[in-house]
N, C-alpha and C positions, 0 to 999 in steps of 0.2 A: 808442578803439581799444587805448588805454593800459590802458583798465580791464578788455578782455579779456585780454591780454597778463598780467595781474596775476593776474587767476581762472586759467588756462593754469599760470602758476608754482607758484601755493596747491596744485592738482591734483597736480602733479607732485610737489610736496613731500611730501602725502598719502600719493600712489601707492609715493613711495620709502618713507615709513615703513612704510605696511603691507608692503611686500616685504621690507625688512628682519625684521620683527614674523616675518611667517611661515617665512623662512629659521630663523630664531633659534627656534620652534616646531618645525621638520624637525630640529632638530639633536638634539633628545631621542629619537629614533630612531638617530639616525647614531652617536649616544654610545656604542652597543647594541653597534657596531663598533668603537669606539675614533676615531672619527674626530669633530673638530669645528674647529670657526671660530673666530678672532679678532675683536674687533669690527674689526680694520682689514681682515683677509681678507673680512666681511659688507660695508664699506664698501667695496671693489677692488670686491670682485663685480656691489654693487649700480650701481657707476657701468660697470665692462664691459659688464653688461645696455643701459644707456642707450646707450652707444657701439655696440652692437652692434644696437639697436632702430633705430636713425637710420642705419648703414650698408646694415643691410638693407631699409628703407624700411617698416619695421613699425611698428604701434600695437598695445599691449597693455596688457588691461585688468586690474585687480585685482594682485595681488601679484609677481606674474612666473611663471616656469618654474622658477627656481632651486630652491626647496624639492619640486619632483617631481621633477627631476634629484639631489638628495640623498639623498630617498628611496629613488630606484630607482639609484645607482653605488652606494651606500654598501657594499653587501654582496658587492659584487665581488672576487672574489678579487686580483686586481690594484691594487685602491685602496686607500692604505696615507695615513697623518698626516704625511707629509712632504710629501705631493703633494696632498694634498685639493684646497685652494684652487685650485691652478692648473688641477688636472685639473677643477674645475669651472667655470672660468671658459674654458678650452678647449670643454668639454661644451656651456653655455652658449654660445657664439657658431657651433659647431657645430649646434646647435638651432635656431638663428634662421637661420642659412644653407637648410638642411634645410626649412626652413617656408615659407621665401618662397618655396622652389621646389615644396615639395609644393603651397601653395596649401589649399583644404578637401578636399584627397584624402584625407589624413592625418589623424585626430586627433592630438591632443597624445600622447595616452597612448599610442597606435599608433606615433608616431614615436617617443617614448624607448622604449620595447618592442625595435623594429628596433635602436635604439643599442645599449643594453646590449647585446644579443645580437651584435651585431657586434662592439663592445667585449671582449666575453670571449671571441670568438672568433677572427675574422678579425685582428682588432688587438691581440691579445695585452695587452691593456689599455693600447694605448697612445693614446691620446689625438689626439694629434698626428696619427696615421695615419687613423684614423677621421675626422678634421677635413679633411682631402684627399679622399676619396672624395665621389661625385657621390652625390646619391638615389637613381637609378638602379642603383649600384653596392651600394650598402647595403639597394636590396628584392630584386636579386638575389641575392644573399648569403643573404638569410631563406631566400627560395626552395627556393634549392638545399640549404639545410641542411633544412628541411622534406622533401623530396623525399628526401635519403639515410637518414632516421629509418625 
């Protein structure tokens, strides 16, 4: 049993490193919008990711969702350097909450698309507000937006 625990620890460390490398790679894109993260920010996002996965009873393979969130939200008119790391942490947490609620009914990309649209419209750039809505509110807002077009 101890050997199995050691293997899981090694895998977790490798996954954490993979996640950090993918975040760093995604920053090449976000830097075009004047947004970057420090090493401390990256470590904090990695830790908050682990906490969110535990809290929402989720398992994630690969580098995680954070790089996709960086690329999706960095061109928002509401995303600024001074709050970039904090916004990403809240968005990451909101994503995992929505992911748990959605199950397999939405892909990660679809869910992120709904989040970006809500963030830029109804939430007026407030990650706190986005994090407080339910998945059904997120989807209804998107449907209403489509109907109004």
